N, C-alpha and C positions, 0 to 999 in steps of 0.2 A: 814710134807712134803708130806705124802701120800695123804692127803686130797687136798692139793694144786695141786699136780700132776694130780689128777682126774679132778679137775676143769679146768686145762689147756688142758687136752685131750678132754674135753667137749667143748672147744672153748670159755671158759669164758674170756672175754677181761680184766676184772678187775683183775682176778687171774693172767693173763699173765703180766699185768703191775706191779703187786706186785712182781712177780717172777723176772722180769728184775731189779727192784729196789734192790731186795735181792742179785742177782748175781753181781751187781755193787758195793755193799758195801765192804769195806775193813776190817770190823770187823772180828776177828778170828772166833767168834761163827757163824757169818753169812756165812763165807766161808765153815764151816763144814755143815751148813744147805744146802748151794748151792750144795755141793758134793752129799749129800743125795738126793736132789731133782732131779739132773741130772741122778743119778743112778736109781731113780724111773721111769724116763721117757725114759731110754735107751731101745732100742729094740721096740719102738712103730711102726716102719715100715713105717713112713711117710717121704716123701722126697719132698722138695720144690725146685723150680728153684731159685738158688741164683744168683742175678745179682749185681755186684759191679759197682759203678759209681764214677768216679773221674774227676777232672778238676780244672783249676785255679779259684780263687775267681772271681766272676762276670761273669762266662761263662754261667750261667743260669741253674745250676744243679737242684735247687729246682723247677724252672718253668718246666724243662724237666720232672722231676720225677712226678710232679702233672699231667701234660698232659698225660704222658705215663701210669701212674698208673690209671688215670680215664679211659683211653681206655681199659685197662685190666679188670678193675672192671665192665665196661659196657658189657664185654663178659662173665660175670658171675664168674670171678676168684676172689679169696680172696688175697689181696695184703698187705704185711707188709712193712713198710718203717723204716729202722734204720738209722737215721741221726746222724752223729757225729759232734759236735760243738766244736770249739777250746776253750781251757781253758786259762785264763789269767796266765801268768808266775809271775805276781805280787800278785794277790789276790787268784788265783785258781778257780775263778768263771767263769761260762759260761752263755751266753744269752739264749741259747736253744729256739731260735725263729723260728725254721724251720716249725712248725705247723702253725704259723701265715702266712707264705708264701704259704702254701698249704691248704688254707681254704676250697676249694671245695672238695679236696680229704679227708681232715680231717673229713668232714661231711658225707662221703659216708659210708653206713653200711658194705660194703665189705672191707674197708680199716682200717689199724691200723698204726698209726705213732708214733714213739718213738724217740725223740731226746736224746742224751746222751753226756756228757762232755768227751773230750779227756783226761783230767787230765794229760796234758803234755806228754801223751804217743805218741811216734814217729810212723811214718808210715801211718798216716791219719785215723786210726781207734781207737776206745776206747779199753781199756785194756781187757774188757770183752764182746766185740762185738760177739765173737765166741759163748759164752754161750747164748747170746740173740738170735742169729740165731737158735741155737738148740731148744730154747723154742718156737720160732715162728713156727718152723717146727712141733714140737709136737702139737701145737695148730691147725694145719691143714691148714695153709696158703699155697696157690699154688705158689706164687711168693714172694720172699723177695728181696727188693731193699736196698742195703747198700750204703749210700751216705757218702763219705769221707770228711775230713776237707777241702781239696783242697789246698795243699801246694806246689806241684810241682813234679819235676823229681823223687824224692826218695819215692814217695807215692805208694809203691808196695805191702804193707802188705795185702791189701784187696784182692789181687790175690790169697792169701792162704785161703780165706774165701768163694770165690764165684765159680760158674760154668762158668760164662761168665763175662768178664771184659770190660766195656764200658769206653772209654776215651772221654770226651767232650772237644771240642776245639772251640775257637772263631774265626770268620773270620779274616784274616790277622794276625793270631797268630804265623806264622812261615813260613819256606820255606822247600825245600827238605832236606837240611842239618839238620834242626830241626827234621824232620821226621825219620832220621836214627840214632838219638842219642839213646844210650842205657838207660836202666832204665825203666821208666813208658811206653815209646813208645813200646818197645819190649814185655812188659807184656800185652798190650791191645789186646783183641780179635777183637773189632770193634771200630773204631774211628768215632765219630759223630761230624761233624762241625755244631754247633748250630747257631741260629740266622740267618738262611738263609731266610731272609725276608726283604722287603723294600729296602732301598738303599744298604744294605749289601748282598743282594742275589747274585749278580754277584761276589762279593769278596769271599763269602763263597764257590761258585762253583770253583773258581780258587784255593782257599786254599785246598779244598777237592781233586782236581786234583794233587796238589803238594804232598799231603800226600799219595795219592794212588800210585803215581810214586815212592815215597820213600819206601813204604812198599814192593814194588816188588823187591827191592834190598836186603831186609832182607831174611835170610835163613828160609824156611818154617819149622814150628815146626811139629813134628810127630803127635801131637794131633789135627792138623788143616787139614781140607780138602782143595782141590785146590781152590785158590782165597781168602783164609783167611791168615792173618787178612786183613780186607778191610776198606775203608773209605766211609762214607755216609754223606749226608747233611740232615738237619732237621730244622724245625722251631717249637719250643715248644710254642711260642706265638700264631702262627696261626694253630698249631696242624697239620702240614704237615710233611710227611716223617716218622711218627711214625709207621705206618703199615709196611713200608719197614724194619725199624729197628727190629720190632718184628718178621717179617718173616725171616730175616737173623739170628736172635738169635735161632729161632726154627730149622732152617736148620742146624746150627752148633751143637746144642744139639742133634738133631736126629742122625747126623753122628757120634758124639762121643759115643752115646749110642750103636749104631750098631757096632762100631769098638772096644768097650770095654774101651775107654779112660775115660768115665764118672766114672766108678767104680774105675779105677786106680787112677784118679785124687782125688777122695774122700779119698781113702786109703792113698795117699801121704800126703794129707792135715791133716789127722788124726795123722799120724806119726810126722808131723811138729809141731802140737800143743801139742802133748805129750812132745816133746823136750822142747817146750816153757814153759810148766808147770813145768818141772823139773828145768829149769833155774830160773823161778820166785820163786820157793820154796827155792832154794839155796840163792837167793838174799834176801828173806824174813828173813833168819837167821841173816842177818846183821842188821835187824831192832829191834832185841830184846834189852831190856835195858842193859844187860850185854855186848852184842856186841858193842853197841853204846859207852858205857863207855870205853871199851878197845880201840875202834877206836880213841876216843878222846885222850887217853893217848899216843898212838902211833903217832897220828897226831902232838901232842905237841913235841914229841921227834924228829920227822922229821923237824918241824919248828925250833927247837933249833940247828939243825945240828948234833944231837947225833946219828941219823940213817938215812939211805937212804930210799927213798919212796919204792923202790922195796923190800928191806930187811924187812921193817916194814909190808908191805902188805903180804909178805911170812910168817912172824911170826903170823899174825892174821889168815891167812888161815890154817896154821898148827894147831893152837889152835882150830879153828872151826872143823877141820877134826878129831882131837882127841876127841872133845866133841861129834861129830856125831857118831864116832865109838862106844862110850859108850852107845849111845841111837840109835842104828841102827834099821831102820824100818824093815829090813830083819830079824833081831833077833826077833823083836816083832811079825812079821808074823809067824815065825817058832814056837814061843812059843804058839801063839794062835791056830796054827794048831795042 
């Protein structure tokens, strides 16, 4: 892991790809290696601008990311794209075809594109996207674009991963009432009405005006300067409006850095993901062979009407708690100390 960490810090793209494959693995030995690798990379002092992008399927996220990413690369920046592809609930497979859609960006020497399966993880991102972001930061990328699955109003987990959250919308995709709905709307920092070209240009302008009016009704967040969140129009196909989007992102980030919100947001996100890791570790205890066997026994008892679901669940949790007390990580830490 030390050798792999050194290659990542040296901006070795193949090492970065191997490391992301490692962190996405669910094998217990690979999880231990992932922890060791991330510990090796901790404290490297590199920070990238993390930009989350979400939107409904067909809104043009991949086209926008390619045009936007190309514009940044032409300015000399190194850009990483982490695209999350939906996984089949039947087979568990994913197409992972985002690089095919971004053929120009995929060939640019300053760009790195990595599609990952969602593996039925809810919230629009993959289960280990956070670790992939940390690896890309350690590899020295200036901007990390996180493209979500694109499922709708509940896709807000990406806001806990990024510094700026862009929501892409299609022309005629809603009205002022849609704009004041809670969920993904209030999580967005900038709303971009894409496809503002051709016959849809006038419609996109009206849609942008509707959302701009709706955003003015929302209570301004303490981490936002005056005028944010705001709505903009852009055409990824004709590559228009991208400079304005980048300018607004820079203005927002500069203000947050100056006011101390950047550091506070990163700290809050770190606390959030620590809690998530604890919850995942607890759920992982249910995947052991002994726990699965006990769950099957209790499930059969519930199915036969011999116990209620609540009582059976409580019995299982009590047994897990007793088992965990006998093998407490705190005890192990104290013994090693």
